[in-house]
DSSP file (Angstrom, degrees, kcal/mol; ACC not computed):
  #  RESIDUE AA STRUCTURE BP1 BP2  ACC     N-H-->O    O-->H-N    N-H-->O    O-->H-N    TCO  KAPPA ALPHA  PHI   PSI    X-CA   Y-CA   Z-CA
    1    1 A X     >        0   0    0      0, 0.0     4,-2.1     0, 0.0     5,-0.2   0.000 360.0 360.0 360.0 -39.6   -5.3   39.8   80.0
    2    2 A X  H  >  +     0   0    0      1,-0.2     4,-2.2     2,-0.2     5,-0.1   0.879 360.0  54.3 -66.1 -34.1   -6.6   43.3   79.6
    3    3 A X  H  > S+     0   0    0      2,-0.2     4,-2.0     1,-0.2    -1,-0.2   0.862 106.4  51.3 -64.9 -35.4   -3.1   44.7   80.2
    4    4 A X  H  > S+     0   0    0      2,-0.2     4,-2.7     1,-0.2    -2,-0.2   0.916 110.0  49.7 -67.4 -42.7   -1.8   42.5   77.4
    5    5 A X  H  X S+     0   0    0     -4,-2.1     4,-2.8     1,-0.2    -2,-0.2   0.884 109.0  52.6 -63.5 -38.8   -4.5   43.8   75.0
    6    6 A X  H  X S+     0   0    0     -4,-2.2     4,-2.1     2,-0.2    -1,-0.2   0.905 110.8  47.3 -63.8 -40.0   -3.6   47.4   76.0
    7    7 A X  H  X S+     0   0    0     -4,-2.0     4,-2.7     2,-0.2    -2,-0.2   0.940 113.0  47.3 -65.2 -45.0    0.0   46.8   75.2
    8    8 A X  H  X S+     0   0    0     -4,-2.7     4,-3.0     1,-0.2     5,-0.2   0.935 113.1  50.2 -58.7 -47.2   -0.7   45.1   71.9
    9    9 A X  H  X S+     0   0    0     -4,-2.8     4,-2.1     1,-0.2    -1,-0.2   0.875 110.2  49.9 -59.4 -39.3   -3.1   48.0   71.1
   10   10 A X  H  X S+     0   0    0     -4,-2.1     4,-2.6     2,-0.2    -2,-0.2   0.932 110.7  49.3 -66.2 -45.4   -0.4   50.5   72.0
   11   11 A X  H  X S+     0   0    0     -4,-2.7     4,-2.9     1,-0.2    -2,-0.2   0.942 112.1  48.0 -57.8 -49.8    2.1   48.7   69.8
   12   12 A X  H  X S+     0   0    0     -4,-3.0     4,-2.8     1,-0.2    -1,-0.2   0.859 109.5  53.4 -58.0 -35.5   -0.4   48.7   66.9
   13   13 A X  H  X S+     0   0    0     -4,-2.1     4,-2.2    -5,-0.2    -1,-0.2   0.914 110.4  47.9 -68.4 -41.0   -1.1   52.4   67.5
   14   14 A X  H  X S+     0   0    0     -4,-2.6     4,-2.6     2,-0.2    -2,-0.2   0.941 113.1  46.9 -59.4 -47.9    2.7   53.1   67.2
   15   15 A X  H  X S+     0   0    0     -4,-2.9     4,-2.6     1,-0.2    -2,-0.2   0.922 112.0  51.0 -62.4 -42.9    3.0   51.0   64.1
   16   16 A X  H  X S+     0   0    0     -4,-2.8     4,-2.4     1,-0.2    -1,-0.2   0.866 109.1  50.4 -62.0 -37.9    0.0   52.7   62.6
   17   17 A X  H  X S+     0   0    0     -4,-2.2     4,-2.2     2,-0.2    -1,-0.2   0.898 110.3  50.5 -64.3 -41.6    1.5   56.2   63.4
   18   18 A X  H  X S+     0   0    0     -4,-2.6     4,-2.4     2,-0.2    -2,-0.2   0.914 111.2  48.7 -61.5 -43.1    4.7   55.1   61.7
   19   19 A X  H  X S+     0   0    0     -4,-2.6     4,-3.0     2,-0.2    -2,-0.2   0.909 108.7  52.6 -63.2 -42.3    2.8   54.0   58.7
   20   20 A X  H  X S+     0   0    0     -4,-2.4     4,-2.3     1,-0.2    -1,-0.2   0.921 109.3  49.7 -65.3 -41.1    0.8   57.2   58.5
   21   21 A X  H  X S+     0   0    0     -4,-2.2     4,-2.4     2,-0.2    -1,-0.2   0.942 111.7  49.4 -59.2 -45.3    4.1   59.2   58.6
   22   22 A X  H  X S+     0   0    0     -4,-2.4     4,-2.8     1,-0.2    -2,-0.2   0.925 111.3  48.6 -58.7 -47.2    5.5   57.0   55.8
   23   23 A X  H  X S+     0   0    0     -4,-3.0     4,-2.3     1,-0.2    -1,-0.2   0.876 110.2  50.9 -64.0 -37.7    2.4   57.5   53.7
   24   24 A X  H  X S+     0   0    0     -4,-2.3     4,-2.0    -5,-0.2    -1,-0.2   0.902 112.4  47.1 -61.8 -42.8    2.5   61.3   54.2
   25   25 A X  H  X S+     0   0    0     -4,-2.4     4,-2.6     2,-0.2    -2,-0.2   0.918 113.1  48.5 -67.3 -42.7    6.2   61.3   53.1
   26   26 A X  H  X S+     0   0    0     -4,-2.8     4,-2.4     1,-0.2    -2,-0.2   0.894 109.6  51.7 -66.5 -39.1    5.5   59.2   50.1
   27   27 A X  H  X S+     0   0    0     -4,-2.3     4,-2.0    -5,-0.2    -1,-0.2   0.917 110.2  48.9 -61.9 -43.1    2.6   61.3   49.1
   28   28 A X  H  X S+     0   0    0     -4,-2.0     4,-2.1     1,-0.2    -2,-0.2   0.929 111.9  50.3 -62.6 -45.7    4.7   64.5   49.3
   29   29 A X  H  X S+     0   0    0     -4,-2.6     4,-2.3     1,-0.2    -1,-0.2   0.856 108.6  51.2 -63.4 -36.5    7.4   62.8   47.3
   30   30 A X  H  X S+     0   0    0     -4,-2.4     4,-2.8     2,-0.2    -1,-0.2   0.903 109.4  51.0 -64.9 -40.9    4.9   61.7   44.6
   31   31 A X  H  X S+     0   0    0     -4,-2.0     4,-1.9     1,-0.2    -2,-0.2   0.902 111.3  47.2 -64.8 -41.0    3.6   65.2   44.4
   32   32 A X  H  X S+     0   0    0     -4,-2.1     4,-2.2     2,-0.2    -1,-0.2   0.891 112.6  49.8 -69.3 -36.9    7.1   66.6   43.9
   33   33 A X  H  X S+     0   0    0     -4,-2.3     4,-3.1     2,-0.2    -2,-0.2   0.902 108.7  52.6 -62.5 -42.7    7.8   63.9   41.3
   34   34 A X  H  X S+     0   0    0     -4,-2.8     4,-2.1     1,-0.2    -2,-0.2   0.892 111.3  46.6 -62.1 -40.3    4.7   64.8   39.5
   35   35 A X  H  X S+     0   0    0     -4,-1.9     4,-2.1     2,-0.2    -1,-0.2   0.880 112.0  49.8 -66.5 -40.9    5.7   68.4   39.4
   36   36 A X  H  X S+     0   0    0     -4,-2.2     4,-2.5     2,-0.2    -2,-0.2   0.919 110.4  51.8 -65.4 -44.0    9.2   67.5   38.3
   37   37 A X  H  X S+     0   0    0     -4,-3.1     4,-2.5     2,-0.2    -2,-0.2   0.930 109.4  49.9 -58.6 -47.1    7.7   65.3   35.5
   38   38 A X  H  X S+     0   0    0     -4,-2.1     4,-1.6     1,-0.2    -1,-0.2   0.919 111.8  47.3 -59.6 -44.5    5.5   68.1   34.3
   39   39 A X  H  X S+     0   0    0     -4,-2.1     4,-2.0     1,-0.2    -1,-0.2   0.877 110.7  52.0 -62.9 -39.0    8.5   70.4   34.2
   40   40 A X  H  X S+     0   0    0     -4,-2.5     4,-3.0     1,-0.2     5,-0.2   0.889 105.8  55.6 -64.1 -40.3   10.6   67.8   32.3
   41   41 A X  H  X S+     0   0    0     -4,-2.5     4,-2.0     1,-0.2    -1,-0.2   0.880 109.1  47.4 -62.7 -36.0    7.8   67.5   29.8
   42   42 A X  H  X S+     0   0    0     -4,-1.6     4,-2.2     2,-0.2    -1,-0.2   0.896 112.2  48.5 -66.7 -42.2    7.9   71.2   29.1
   43   43 A X  H  X S+     0   0    0     -4,-2.0     4,-2.4     2,-0.2    -2,-0.2   0.926 112.9  47.1 -67.4 -45.6   11.6   71.3   28.8
   44   44 A X  H  X S+     0   0    0     -4,-3.0     4,-2.8     2,-0.2    -1,-0.2   0.898 111.8  50.7 -60.0 -41.8   11.7   68.3   26.4
   45   45 A X  H  X S+     0   0    0     -4,-2.0     4,-2.0    -5,-0.2    -2,-0.2   0.939 112.6  47.2 -60.9 -45.9    8.9   69.8   24.2
   46   46 A X  H  X S+     0   0    0     -4,-2.2     4,-2.0     1,-0.2    -2,-0.2   0.888 112.4  48.9 -62.6 -44.0   10.8   73.0   24.1
   47   47 A X  H  X S+     0   0    0     -4,-2.4     4,-3.4     2,-0.2    -1,-0.2   0.900 107.7  55.6 -61.1 -45.2   14.1   71.3   23.2
   48   48 A X  H  X S+     0   0    0     -4,-2.8     4,-0.9     1,-0.2    -2,-0.2   0.910 107.7  48.0 -59.0 -44.2   12.3   69.2   20.5
   49   49 A X  H >< S+     0   0    0     -4,-2.0     3,-0.6     1,-0.2     4,-0.5   0.933 116.5  43.1 -63.5 -46.5   11.1   72.3   18.7
   50   50 A X  H 3X S+     0   0    0     -4,-2.0     4,-0.6     1,-0.2     3,-0.4   0.912 117.0  46.1 -66.8 -39.2   14.5   74.0   18.8
   51   51 A X  H 3X S+     0   0    0     -4,-3.4     4,-3.2     1,-0.2     5,-0.2   0.539  87.4  92.8 -84.5  -5.8   16.4   71.0   17.9
   52   52 A X  H <X S+     0   0    0     -4,-0.9     4,-2.1    -3,-0.6    -1,-0.2   0.941  93.1  37.3 -51.2 -58.7   14.1   70.0   15.0
   53   53 A X  H  > S+     0   0    0     -4,-0.5     4,-2.6    -3,-0.4    -1,-0.2   0.866 115.5  53.6 -66.6 -39.0   16.0   71.8   12.4
   54   54 A X  H  X S+     0   0    0     -4,-0.6     4,-2.6     2,-0.2    -1,-0.2   0.922 109.8  50.3 -60.8 -43.1   19.4   70.8   13.9
   55   55 A X  H  X S+     0   0    0     -4,-3.2     4,-2.6     1,-0.2    -2,-0.2   0.911 109.4  50.3 -62.6 -42.7   18.3   67.2   13.8
   56   56 A X  H  X S+     0   0    0     -4,-2.1     4,-2.2    -5,-0.2    -2,-0.2   0.929 110.8  48.5 -64.6 -44.6   17.3   67.5   10.2
   57   57 A X  H  X S+     0   0    0     -4,-2.6     4,-2.4     2,-0.2    -2,-0.2   0.913 111.7  51.6 -57.2 -45.5   20.7   69.0    9.4
   58   58 A X  H  X S+     0   0    0     -4,-2.6     4,-2.6     1,-0.2    -2,-0.2   0.927 109.1  48.4 -60.0 -47.7   22.4   66.2   11.3
   59   59 A X  H  X S+     0   0    0     -4,-2.6     4,-1.8     2,-0.2    -1,-0.2   0.874 109.9  52.6 -59.4 -40.6   20.5   63.5    9.4
   60   60 A X  H  < S+     0   0    0     -4,-2.2    -1,-0.2     1,-0.2    -2,-0.2   0.901 110.3  49.2 -61.7 -42.1   21.3   65.1    6.1
   61   61 A X  H >< S+     0   0    0     -4,-2.4     3,-1.9     1,-0.2     4,-0.3   0.916 106.1  55.0 -66.3 -42.7   25.0   65.1    7.1
   62   62 A X  H 3< S+     0   0    0     -4,-2.6     3,-0.3     1,-0.3    -1,-0.2   0.917 116.3  39.2 -57.0 -40.4   24.9   61.4    8.1
   63   63 A X  T 3X S+     0   0    0     -4,-1.8     4,-2.2     1,-0.2    -1,-0.3   0.127  80.2 120.9-100.5  27.1   23.6   60.6    4.7
   64   64 A X  H <> S+     0   0    0     -3,-1.9     4,-3.0     1,-0.2     5,-0.2   0.922  74.6  51.1 -51.7 -53.0   25.8   63.1    2.8
   65   65 A X  H  > S+     0   0    0     -3,-0.3     4,-2.3    -4,-0.3    -1,-0.2   0.932 110.6  46.4 -58.2 -48.7   27.5   60.4    0.6
   66   66 A X  H  4 S+     0   0    0      1,-0.2     4,-0.4     2,-0.2    -1,-0.2   0.870 115.1  47.9 -61.7 -36.0   24.2   58.8   -0.5
   67   67 A X  H ><>S+     0   0    0     -4,-2.2     5,-2.5    -7,-0.2     3,-0.9   0.864 108.6  54.4 -71.8 -37.2   22.7   62.3   -1.3
   68   68 A X  H ><5S+     0   0    0     -4,-3.0     3,-2.0     1,-0.3    -2,-0.2   0.879 101.1  58.3 -67.5 -35.9   25.9   63.3   -3.2
   69   69 A X  T 3<5S+     0   0    0     -4,-2.3    -1,-0.3     1,-0.3    -2,-0.2   0.704 105.0  52.3 -66.8 -13.2   25.6   60.2   -5.4
   70   70 A X  T < 5S-     0   0    0     -3,-0.9    -1,-0.3    -4,-0.4    -2,-0.2   0.285 127.8-104.4 -97.5   6.0   22.2   61.6   -6.3
   71   71 A X  T < 5S+     0   0    0     -3,-2.0     2,-0.5     1,-0.2    -3,-0.2   0.709  80.8 129.8  82.9  21.4   23.8   64.9   -7.2
   72   72 A X      < -     0   0    0     -5,-2.5     2,-0.6    -8,-0.2    -1,-0.2  -0.929  45.4-156.8-116.1 125.4   22.6   66.7   -4.0
   73   73 A X    >   -     0   0    0     -2,-0.5     3,-2.3     1,-0.1     4,-0.2  -0.900  15.1-144.6 -98.7 118.5   25.0   68.7   -1.7
   74   74 A X  G >  S+     0   0    0     -2,-0.6     3,-1.7     1,-0.3    -1,-0.1   0.830  96.7  62.9 -51.8 -33.2   23.3   68.8    1.8
   75   75 A X  G 3  S+     0   0    0      1,-0.3    -1,-0.3   -15,-0.1   -14,-0.0   0.722 101.1  53.9 -68.9 -15.6   24.6   72.3    2.5
   76   76 A X  G <  S+     0   0    0     -3,-2.3     2,-0.5     2,-0.1    26,-0.5   0.322  81.0 106.9 -98.1   9.1   22.5   73.5   -0.5
   77   77 A X    <   -     0   0    0     -3,-1.7     2,-0.3    -4,-0.2    24,-0.2  -0.765  55.5-163.0 -86.6 129.3   19.3   72.1    0.7
   78   78 A X  E     -A  100   0A   0     22,-2.7    22,-3.8    -2,-0.5     2,-0.5  -0.764  22.1-113.2-114.6 153.6   17.1   74.9    2.0
   79   79 A X  E     -A   99   0A   0     -2,-0.3     2,-0.6    20,-0.2    20,-0.2  -0.770  28.8-157.8 -87.5 122.6   14.0   74.8    4.3
   80   80 A X  E     +A   98   0A   0     18,-3.4    18,-2.2    -2,-0.5     2,-0.4  -0.936  15.2 177.3-106.1 120.6   10.8   75.9    2.3
   81   81 A X  E     +A   97   0A   0     -2,-0.6     2,-0.4    16,-0.2    16,-0.2  -0.985   5.8 175.9-127.8 132.0    8.0   77.2    4.5
   82   82 A X  E     -A   96   0A   0     14,-2.2    14,-3.5    -2,-0.4     2,-0.7  -0.991  17.2-154.8-140.1 127.2    4.7   78.6    3.3
   83   83 A X  E     -A   95   0A   0     -2,-0.4     2,-2.0    12,-0.2    12,-0.2  -0.906  13.0-147.2-103.6 114.9    1.8   79.7    5.4
   84   84 A X  E     +A   94   0A   0     10,-3.1     9,-3.5    -2,-0.7    10,-0.6  -0.549  27.1 170.7 -84.8  80.2   -1.4   79.4    3.4
   85   85 A X  S    S+     0   0    0     -2,-2.0    -1,-0.2     7,-0.2    10,-0.0   0.895  77.2  35.4 -59.7 -42.6   -3.1   82.3    5.1
   86   86 A X  S    S-     0   0    0     -3,-0.2     6,-0.2     6,-0.1    -1,-0.2   0.549 108.7-115.9 -93.7  -5.4   -6.1   82.4    2.7
   87   87 A X        +     0   0    0      4,-0.4     5,-0.2    -3,-0.3    -2,-0.1   0.787  67.6 143.0  78.6  30.6   -6.4   78.7    2.2
   88   88 A X  S    S+     0   0    0      3,-0.1     4,-0.1     1,-0.1     3,-0.0   0.826  79.2  17.7 -72.1 -33.4   -5.5   79.0   -1.5
   89   89 A X  S    S-     0   0    0      2,-0.1    -1,-0.1    45,-0.0     2,-0.1   0.688 140.2 -14.2-111.1 -29.6   -3.4   75.8   -1.8
   90   90 A X  S    S-     0   0    0      1,-0.2     2,-0.3     4,-0.1     3,-0.0  -0.148 109.1 -21.7-139.7-126.7   -4.4   73.9    1.3
   91   91 A X  S >  S-     0   0    0     -2,-0.1     3,-2.0     1,-0.1    -4,-0.4  -0.741  75.9 -91.3 -96.6 150.6   -6.3   74.8    4.4
   92   92 A X  T 3  S+     0   0    0     -2,-0.3    -7,-0.2     1,-0.3    -6,-0.1  -0.332 112.6   8.9 -55.5 128.7   -6.6   78.3    5.7
   93   93 A X  T 3  S+     0   0    0     -9,-3.5    -1,-0.3     1,-0.2    -8,-0.2   0.411  91.8 144.9  81.2  -3.5   -3.7   79.0    8.0
   94   94 A X  E <   -A   84   0A   0     -3,-2.0   -10,-3.1   -10,-0.6     2,-0.6  -0.396  42.3-141.2 -69.3 140.4   -1.9   75.7    7.3
   95   95 A X  E     -A   83   0A   0    -12,-0.2     2,-0.6    -2,-0.1   -12,-0.2  -0.928  12.7-161.2-104.6 122.7    1.9   75.8    7.4
   96   96 A X  E     +A   82   0A   0    -14,-3.5   -14,-2.2    -2,-0.6     2,-0.4  -0.911  12.3 179.3-106.0 120.9    3.6   73.7    4.7
   97   97 A X  E     +A   81   0A   0     -2,-0.6     2,-0.3   -16,-0.2   -16,-0.2  -0.976  11.3 147.7-126.5 137.7    7.2   72.9    5.3
   98   98 A X  E     -A   80   0A   0    -18,-2.2   -18,-3.4    -2,-0.4     2,-0.4  -0.974  44.8-110.8-154.7 156.5    9.6   70.8    3.1
   99   99 A X  E     -AB  79 110A   0     11,-2.1    11,-3.3    -2,-0.3     2,-0.4  -0.755  37.5-162.5 -90.9 142.3   13.3   70.8    2.4
  100  100 A X  E     -AB  78 109A   0    -22,-3.8   -22,-2.7    -2,-0.4     2,-0.5  -0.979  17.0-164.8-132.0 139.9   14.1   71.9   -1.2
  101  101 A X  E     + B   0 108A   0      7,-2.8     7,-2.2    -2,-0.4     2,-0.5  -0.959  13.7 178.6-121.1 112.5   17.1   71.5   -3.4
  102  102 A X  E     + B   0 107A   0     -2,-0.5     2,-0.4   -26,-0.5     5,-0.2  -0.961   8.2 160.2-117.8 123.6   17.2   73.7   -6.5
  103  103 A X  E >   - B   0 106A   0      3,-1.9     3,-2.7    -2,-0.5     2,-0.2  -0.965  65.1 -40.0-143.8 126.9   20.1   73.6   -8.8
  104  104 A X  T 3  S-     0   0    0     -2,-0.4     0, 0.0     1,-0.3     0, 0.0  -0.437 127.5 -24.5  55.0-119.7   20.1   74.8  -12.4
  105  105 A X  T 3  S+     0   0    0     -2,-0.2     2,-0.5    -3,-0.1    -1,-0.3   0.136 115.2 108.6-107.7  18.5   16.8   73.6  -13.7
  106  106 A X  E <   -B  103   0A   0     -3,-2.7    -3,-1.9    33,-0.0     2,-0.5  -0.816  44.9-171.8-100.8 133.7   16.4   70.7  -11.1
  107  107 A X  E     -B  102   0A   0     -2,-0.5    33,-2.8    -5,-0.2    34,-1.1  -0.987   6.2-179.3-121.3 121.4   13.9   70.9   -8.3
  108  108 A X  E     -Bc 101 141A   0     -7,-2.2    -7,-2.8    -2,-0.5     2,-0.5  -0.989  13.5-154.2-120.2 124.2   14.1   68.2   -5.6
  109  109 A X  E     -Bc 100 142A   0     32,-2.2    34,-2.4    -2,-0.4     2,-0.4  -0.856  16.0-166.4 -96.9 132.2   11.8   68.0   -2.6
  110  110 A X  E     -Bc  99 143A   0    -11,-3.3   -11,-2.1    -2,-0.5     2,-0.5  -0.966  14.6-161.3-129.8 133.3   13.1   66.3    0.4
  111  111 A X  E     - c   0 144A   0     32,-2.7    34,-2.9    -2,-0.4     2,-0.5  -0.956  13.2-158.7-109.3 121.9   11.4   65.0    3.6
  112  112 A X  E     + c   0 145A   0     -2,-0.5     2,-0.3    32,-0.2    34,-0.2  -0.897  19.6 163.8-105.6 126.0   13.7   64.4    6.6
  113  113 A X  E     - c   0 146A   0     32,-2.5    34,-1.3    -2,-0.5     3,-0.2  -0.988  42.7-146.6-139.2 147.7   12.6   62.0    9.3
  114  114 A X  E    S+     0   0A   0      1,-0.4    34,-1.2    -2,-0.3     2,-0.3   0.834 104.4  11.7 -76.8 -33.0   14.3   60.2   12.2
  115  115 A X  E    S- c   0 148A   0     32,-0.2     2,-0.5    31,-0.1    -1,-0.4  -0.937  78.0-153.0-142.6 116.8   11.6   57.4   11.6
  116  116 A X  E     - c   0 149A   0     32,-2.4    34,-2.5    -2,-0.3     2,-0.2  -0.826  15.9-173.9 -95.0 129.4    9.4   57.4    8.4
  117  117 A X    >>  -     0   0    0     -2,-0.5     4,-1.5    32,-0.2     3,-1.2  -0.732  41.3 -95.1-115.3 166.9    6.1   55.7    8.7
  118  118 A X  H 3> S+     0   0    0      1,-0.3     4,-2.1    -2,-0.2     3,-0.2   0.850 124.8  52.9 -50.3 -44.2    3.4   55.0    6.1
  119  119 A X  H 3> S+     0   0    0      1,-0.2     4,-2.1     2,-0.2    -1,-0.3   0.775 104.2  57.1 -68.9 -27.2    1.5   58.1    6.9
  120  120 A X  H <> S+     0   0    0     -3,-1.2     4,-2.3     2,-0.2    -1,-0.2   0.871 106.6  49.1 -63.8 -42.8    4.7   60.2    6.5
  121  121 A X  H  X S+     0   0    0     -4,-1.5     4,-2.1     2,-0.2    -2,-0.2   0.948 113.0  46.8 -63.8 -49.0    5.1   58.9    2.9
  122  122 A X  H  X S+     0   0    0     -4,-2.1     4,-2.0     1,-0.2    -2,-0.2   0.904 113.9  47.2 -60.6 -41.7    1.4   59.7    2.1
  123  123 A X  H  X S+     0   0    0     -4,-2.1     4,-3.1     1,-0.2    -1,-0.2   0.882 109.2  54.8 -70.6 -37.8    1.6   63.1    3.6
  124  124 A X  H  X S+     0   0    0     -4,-2.3     4,-3.1     2,-0.2    -1,-0.2   0.914 106.9  50.6 -59.4 -43.0    4.9   63.9    1.8
  125  125 A X  H  X S+     0   0    0     -4,-2.1     4,-1.8     1,-0.2    -1,-0.2   0.940 115.1  43.4 -60.9 -44.9    3.3   63.0   -1.6
  126  126 A X  H  X S+     0   0    0     -4,-2.0     4,-1.7     1,-0.2    -2,-0.2   0.926 114.1  50.2 -66.5 -42.1    0.3   65.4   -0.8
  127  127 A X  H  X S+     0   0    0     -4,-3.1     4,-2.7     1,-0.2     5,-0.2   0.895 106.5  55.8 -65.2 -39.0    2.6   68.1    0.5
  128  128 A X  H  X S+     0   0    0     -4,-3.1     4,-2.5     1,-0.2    -1,-0.2   0.892 106.6  50.4 -59.6 -39.8    4.8   67.8   -2.5
  129  129 A X  H  X S+     0   0    0     -4,-1.8     4,-1.7     2,-0.2    -1,-0.2   0.881 110.5  49.3 -61.1 -37.0    1.7   68.5   -4.8
  130  130 A X  H  X S+     0   0    0     -4,-1.7     4,-2.1     2,-0.2    -2,-0.2   0.936 111.3  48.7 -67.1 -48.0    0.8   71.4   -2.7
  131  131 A X  H  X S+     0   0    0     -4,-2.7     4,-2.9     1,-0.2     5,-0.3   0.895 107.7  55.6 -60.0 -42.7    4.4   72.8   -2.9
  132  132 A X  H  X>S+     0   0    0     -4,-2.5     4,-1.5     1,-0.2     5,-1.4   0.918 107.6  48.1 -59.3 -39.5    4.6   72.3   -6.7
  133  133 A X  H  <5S+     0   0    0     -4,-1.7    -1,-0.2     2,-0.2    -2,-0.2   0.909 113.1  50.2 -65.8 -38.7    1.4   74.5   -7.1
  134  134 A X  H  <5S+     0   0    0     -4,-2.1    -2,-0.2     1,-0.2    -1,-0.2   0.930 117.4  37.7 -63.8 -44.0    3.0   77.1   -4.8
  135  135 A X  H  <5S-     0   0    0     -4,-2.9    -1,-0.2     2,-0.2    -2,-0.2   0.627 106.6-126.2 -84.5 -14.8    6.3   77.3   -6.7
  136  136 A X  T  <5S+     0   0    0     -4,-1.5     2,-0.3    -5,-0.3    -3,-0.2   0.786  75.2  85.9  77.6  24.2    4.7   76.9  -10.0
  137  137 A X  S   <S-     0   0    0     -5,-1.4     2,-0.3    -6,-0.2    -2,-0.2  -0.986  76.3-109.2-157.1 150.0    6.8   73.9  -11.2
  138  138 A X        -     0   0    0     -2,-0.3   -31,-0.2    -3,-0.1     2,-0.2  -0.564  37.4-115.9 -80.0 140.5    6.9   70.1  -10.9
  139  139 A X        -     0   0    0     -2,-0.3   -31,-0.2     1,-0.1     3,-0.1  -0.486  12.3-146.7 -71.4 142.0    9.5   68.6   -8.8
  140  140 A X  S    S+     0   0    0    -33,-2.8     2,-0.3     1,-0.2   -32,-0.2   0.752  80.3   6.0 -79.1 -23.8   12.0   66.5  -10.7
  141  141 A X  E     -c  108   0A   0    -34,-1.1   -32,-2.2     2,-0.0     2,-0.4  -0.992  58.4-148.7-157.9 149.1   12.4   64.1   -7.8
  142  142 A X  E     -c  109   0A   0     19,-0.5    21,-2.2    -2,-0.3     2,-0.4  -0.993  22.4-175.6-120.0 131.8   11.0   63.4   -4.3
  143  143 A X  E     -cd 110 163A   0    -34,-2.4   -32,-2.7    -2,-0.4     2,-0.6  -0.993  16.4-157.6-133.4 132.9   13.3   61.9   -1.6
  144  144 A X  E     -cd 111 164A   0     19,-2.6    21,-3.4    -2,-0.4     2,-0.6  -0.951  10.9-165.3-106.9 124.9   12.7   60.8    1.9
  145  145 A X  E     +cd 112 165A   0    -34,-2.9   -32,-2.5    -2,-0.6     2,-0.3  -0.955  21.4 159.6-112.9 116.7   15.8   60.7    4.1
  146  146 A X  E     -cd 113 166A   0     19,-2.9    21,-1.0    -2,-0.6   -32,-0.2  -0.983  48.5-140.4-139.4 145.2   15.3   58.8    7.3
  147  147 A X  E    S+     0   0A   0    -34,-1.3    21,-1.0    -2,-0.3    20,-0.7   0.916 101.2   9.6 -68.1 -38.8   17.4   57.1    9.9
  148  148 A X  E     -cd 115 168A   0    -34,-1.2   -32,-2.4    19,-0.2     2,-0.4  -0.994  68.1-169.9-139.9 145.4   14.8   54.3    9.9
  149  149 A X  E     -cd 116 169A   0     19,-2.4    21,-3.2    -2,-0.3   -32,-0.2  -0.992  27.8-118.1-130.7 139.2   11.8   53.6    7.7
  150  150 A X  E  >  - d   0 170A   0    -34,-2.5     4,-2.5    -2,-0.4     5,-0.2  -0.472  28.8-117.6 -75.2 153.4    9.1   51.1    8.3
  151  151 A X  H  > S+     0   0    0     19,-3.0     4,-3.0     1,-0.2     5,-0.2   0.923 114.0  48.2 -56.7 -48.9    8.9   48.3    5.6
  152  152 A X  H  > S+     0   0    0     18,-0.3     4,-1.8     1,-0.2    -1,-0.2   0.867 112.6  50.3 -65.0 -31.3    5.3   49.2    4.5
  153  153 A X  H  > S+     0   0    0      2,-0.2     4,-2.6   -37,-0.2    -1,-0.2   0.894 110.7  49.0 -68.9 -41.1    6.4   52.9    4.3
  154  154 A X  H  X S+     0   0    0     -4,-2.5     4,-2.4     2,-0.2    -2,-0.2   0.930 113.6  46.3 -65.7 -45.0    9.5   52.0    2.2
  155  155 A X  H  X S+     0   0    0     -4,-3.0     4,-1.9     1,-0.2    -1,-0.2   0.888 112.4  50.5 -66.5 -34.2    7.4   49.8   -0.2
  156  156 A X  H  X S+     0   0    0     -4,-1.8     4,-1.7    -5,-0.2    -2,-0.2   0.911 109.5  51.0 -68.8 -46.0    4.8   52.5   -0.5
  157  157 A X  H  X>S+     0   0    0     -4,-2.6     5,-3.1     1,-0.2     4,-0.6   0.901 110.3  49.2 -58.9 -42.1    7.4   55.1   -1.3
  158  158 A X  H ><5S+     0   0    0     -4,-2.4     3,-0.8     1,-0.2    -1,-0.2   0.898 109.0  52.2 -61.5 -40.0    8.9   52.9   -4.0
  159  159 A X  H 3<5S+     0   0    0     -4,-1.9    -1,-0.2     1,-0.2    -2,-0.2   0.810 111.2  47.8 -62.9 -30.2    5.4   52.4   -5.5
  160  160 A X  H 3<5S-     0   0    0     -4,-1.7    -1,-0.2     2,-0.1    -2,-0.2   0.473 118.5-110.1 -90.0  -4.2    4.9   56.1   -5.6
  161  161 A X  T <<5 +     0   0    0     -3,-0.8     2,-0.6    -4,-0.6   -19,-0.5   0.703  68.1 147.2  83.5  21.2    8.3   56.8   -7.2
  162  162 A X      < -     0   0    0     -5,-3.1    -1,-0.3    -6,-0.2   -19,-0.2  -0.815  46.1-129.2 -91.6 120.2    9.7   58.4   -4.1
  163  163 A X  E     -d  143   0A   0    -21,-2.2   -19,-2.6    -2,-0.6     2,-0.5  -0.337  21.4-151.2 -63.2 147.8   13.4   57.8   -3.6
  164  164 A X  E     -d  144   0A   0    -21,-0.2     2,-0.6     2,-0.1   -19,-0.2  -0.976  18.5-178.0-126.9 122.8   14.4   56.6   -0.2
  165  165 A X  E     +d  145   0A   0    -21,-3.4   -19,-2.9    -2,-0.5     2,-0.3  -0.972  30.4 153.4-114.2 118.9   17.8   57.2    1.7
  166  166 A X  E     -d  146   0A   0     -2,-0.6   -19,-0.2   -21,-0.2   -18,-0.1  -0.977  51.1-139.5-147.4 155.8   17.6   55.3    5.0
  167  167 A X  E    S+     0   0A   0    -21,-1.0     2,-0.3   -20,-0.7   -19,-0.2   0.861  90.6   1.7 -77.9 -41.0   19.9   53.7    7.6
  168  168 A X  E     -d  148   0A   0    -21,-1.0   -19,-2.4   -22,-0.2     2,-0.6  -0.999  58.2-135.7-152.8 144.1   17.5   50.8    8.1
  169  169 A X  E     -d  149   0A   0     -2,-0.3     2,-0.5   -21,-0.2   -19,-0.2  -0.924  32.0-145.8-100.4 122.5   14.2   49.3    6.9
  170  170 A X  E      d  150   0A   0    -21,-3.2   -19,-3.0    -2,-0.6   -18,-0.3  -0.777 360.0 360.0 -97.5 126.1   12.2   48.1    9.9
  171  171 A X              0   0    0     -2,-0.5    -1,-0.1   -21,-0.2   -21,-0.1   0.501 360.0 360.0 -64.8 360.0   10.0   45.1    9.7
């Protein structure tokens, strides 16, 4: 009987050793995956910053026809960037960015989004007011160009007089 217990104990010891080796290997793999995930986050963040303006240009091209019916040629839309170093128009050090279309006496401010949400609409209106002060003239029109826009954001934009060019309104 003692011999049987010894054999069972040896078997269990072997199994336990195998499980320990497996756990060590899994732990090593998890550490490697964690490191790879962290590296991937850095790469994606970097790509997002570089691709931001390219993505905006692509969205403007997708909706070229709709913009042209409003008298806007996407290739003539420029990026307007202002850093409020002294806090004269907004907060000190804030960077204000918006797309702007100026032709003859017309000034149109444009916000480009892959997905526009309610807070994007509200911020665009505030940002437009700041830009108007900076450039010293009132915008003739505000337009949000988005691949998708949330329904509440779309309704709010309409209520505020902001034109919307979008692929879909999402419930």
